[in-house]
C-alpha positions as MATLAB code, in Angstrom:
seq = 'MKIGKVLQVQREKRHWSQAELAEKLSISRQSISKWEQEVVLPSFANVVAISDLFKISLDDLIKGDDKLMDKLSRNDKMRPVTKILLWAFGFAISIYVLLQVLHIGVADVWNWVEFPLFVTFIALLFTINWRQLNRAFSKPTIILGIIVLTLFLVPEIYGFVHEAVSNAMAYYQGYQDGFYNFLE';
ca = [
     161.345  -36.039  -92.414;
     160.340  -32.527  -91.412;
     157.462  -30.896  -93.262;
     159.734  -28.201  -94.710;
     161.885  -30.852  -96.357;
     158.832  -32.814  -97.571;
     157.407  -29.622  -99.036;
     160.648  -28.788 -100.817;
     161.075  -32.327 -102.201;
     157.490  -32.453 -103.472;
     157.745  -28.971 -104.996;
     161.032  -29.756 -106.773;
     159.719  -33.117 -107.954;
     157.022  -31.191 -109.848;
     159.530  -28.560 -111.046;
     157.603  -25.761 -109.345;
     159.165  -22.599 -108.006;
     158.246  -21.342 -104.563;
     156.183  -18.646 -106.251;
     154.231  -21.230 -108.288;
     153.499  -23.312 -105.202;
     152.513  -20.194 -103.268;
     150.070  -19.251 -106.026;
     148.503  -22.732 -105.986;
     148.049  -22.500 -102.200;
     146.898  -18.843 -102.342;
     149.615  -17.685  -99.964;
     152.818  -15.625 -100.255;
     156.107  -16.951 -101.608;
     157.732  -15.838  -98.367;
     155.514  -18.271  -96.443;
     156.753  -21.164  -98.605;
     160.341  -20.056  -98.059;
     159.857  -19.842  -94.277;
     158.226  -23.291  -94.182;
     160.999  -24.893  -96.224;
     163.655  -23.253  -94.028;
     161.640  -24.335  -90.976;
     161.544  -20.797  -89.633;
     157.793  -21.146  -89.070;
     155.324  -23.992  -89.355;
     152.229  -23.992  -91.577;
     148.786  -23.798  -90.008;
     146.555  -26.858  -89.953;
     144.492  -25.472  -92.845;
     147.670  -25.069  -94.914;
     148.881  -28.570  -94.000;
     145.571  -29.949  -95.292;
     145.866  -27.838  -98.465;
     149.430  -29.105  -99.047;
     148.261  -32.669  -98.472;
     145.466  -32.247 -101.026;
     147.691  -30.509 -103.561;
     150.461  -33.113 -103.468;
     148.045  -36.055 -102.987;
     149.927  -37.102  -99.848;
     148.169  -38.349  -96.726;
     148.370  -36.083  -93.711;
     150.121  -38.890  -91.885;
     152.887  -39.099  -94.503;
     153.178  -35.316  -94.648;
     153.679  -34.669  -90.949;
     155.074  -37.979  -89.695;
     158.525  -37.415  -88.264;
     158.007  -33.698  -87.676;
     157.581  -33.710  -83.911;
     157.467  -29.923  -83.716;
     154.564  -29.740  -86.175;
     152.787  -32.668  -84.500;
     152.993  -30.827  -81.179;
     151.699  -27.622  -82.767;
     148.771  -29.374  -84.441;
     147.819  -31.518  -81.462;
     148.121  -28.775  -78.853;
     144.964  -26.902  -78.110;
     145.641  -23.836  -75.992;
     142.005  -22.865  -75.839;
     139.576  -24.508  -73.478;
     136.726  -26.217  -75.297;
     133.196  -24.836  -74.718;
     131.924  -27.982  -72.987;
     134.905  -27.920  -70.626;
     134.215  -24.255  -69.841;
     130.554  -25.008  -69.143;
     131.363  -27.909  -66.832;
     134.144  -26.161  -64.917;
     132.246  -22.904  -64.440;
     129.019  -24.707  -63.516;
     130.740  -26.893  -60.920;
     132.618  -23.879  -59.562;
     129.437  -21.825  -59.217;
     127.491  -24.771  -57.791;
     130.100  -25.481  -55.123;
     130.334  -21.782  -54.210;
     126.559  -21.479  -53.935;
     126.390  -24.719  -51.925;
     128.898  -23.355  -49.403;
     127.002  -20.057  -49.193;
     123.689  -21.859  -48.623;
     125.251  -24.020  -45.914;
     126.576  -20.925  -44.156;
     123.126  -19.310  -44.349;
     121.391  -22.554  -43.197;
     119.052  -22.615  -46.196;
     117.337  -25.951  -46.885;
     117.248  -27.954  -50.108;
     113.486  -27.509  -50.560;
     113.850  -23.725  -50.438;
     116.676  -23.816  -52.948;
     114.697  -25.995  -55.335;
     111.745  -23.581  -55.119;
     114.047  -20.681  -56.013;
     115.809  -22.511  -58.854;
     112.933  -24.354  -60.529;
     111.503  -21.539  -62.683;
     114.844  -19.913  -63.678;
     116.131  -23.392  -64.570;
     113.186  -23.974  -66.888;
     113.501  -20.554  -68.558;
     117.282  -20.901  -68.960;
     116.922  -24.402  -70.395;
     114.431  -23.154  -73.013;
     116.743  -20.225  -73.847;
     119.679  -22.640  -74.177;
     117.735  -24.734  -76.671;
     117.325  -21.672  -78.895;
     121.048  -20.817  -78.827;
     122.321  -24.220  -79.960;
     123.497  -24.686  -83.552;
     121.488  -27.887  -84.080;
     123.017  -28.832  -87.451;
     126.522  -28.905  -86.042;
     125.396  -30.562  -82.838;
     123.535  -33.323  -84.664;
     126.705  -34.250  -86.571;
     128.636  -34.566  -83.306;
     126.292  -37.070  -81.640;
     127.186  -40.748  -81.654;
     124.685  -43.498  -80.787;
     125.972  -43.851  -77.193;
     125.702  -40.067  -76.764;
     122.096  -40.142  -77.961;
     121.243  -43.034  -75.623;
     122.890  -41.343  -72.631;
     121.187  -38.051  -73.549;
     117.797  -39.779  -73.562;
     118.512  -41.359  -70.166;
     119.714  -38.079  -68.603;
     116.809  -36.059  -69.978;
     114.330  -38.736  -68.867;
     115.802  -38.797  -65.358;
     115.576  -35.006  -65.280;
     111.985  -34.888  -66.582;
     110.372  -37.755  -64.603;
     110.484  -35.998  -61.214;
     109.353  -32.750  -62.827;
     106.400  -34.355  -64.590;
     105.546  -36.451  -61.540;
     105.639  -33.397  -59.263;
     103.577  -31.299  -61.675;
     100.920  -33.973  -62.181;
     100.843  -34.872  -58.483;
     100.391  -31.220  -57.517;
      97.705  -30.683  -60.167;
      95.786  -33.783  -59.049;
      96.115  -32.807  -55.364;
      94.824  -29.313  -56.121;
      91.952  -30.714  -58.169;
      91.048  -33.160  -55.395;
      91.180  -30.396  -52.763;
      89.022  -28.174  -54.957;
      86.578  -31.020  -55.556;
      86.508  -31.865  -51.846;
      85.851  -28.198  -50.988;
      83.144  -28.029  -53.644;
      81.579  -31.234  -52.339;
      81.673  -30.003  -48.724;
      80.081  -26.732  -49.803;
      77.380  -28.584  -51.707;
      76.523  -30.786  -48.720;
      76.509  -27.779  -46.410;
      74.111  -26.136  -48.835;
      71.765  -29.130  -48.633;
      71.676  -29.108  -44.842;
];
């Protein structure tokens, strides 16, 4: 049964006029009329409100209304994560091609990208709505996030510590050589 017919049956079962139903849903009477005549379809928020008002499951309310199901399931907008991935891969591939044309090596690229990557990552952390994000994470997502972040951080930490130790050893060796030259 189409949602317009379900709406009309439920409204008449309660002996409500279109105006009374419209008032309960905080919308215009014309909207109720258009829904019942199937001129337009209600928004998802209104479908949920109708479901709550009539104590009908969403499934029972929209089952059989293929047009409404298509409207509610279709998402014309690209999700933010999809945008991030597509744009990032597009930019990365474009930059890769440019670097290949210019014969620039991987080590040079990493030296150029390392600091901006760190700064951008810190900035990204401050722009995230953490409350909403925390609700979206499942256990597998958390586990995979830990693995990815660990794999990202290990080479960074290793390189930083290795460079610091090498610099300290070189400084110590230079200091020691200077001390022995002083004694001679």
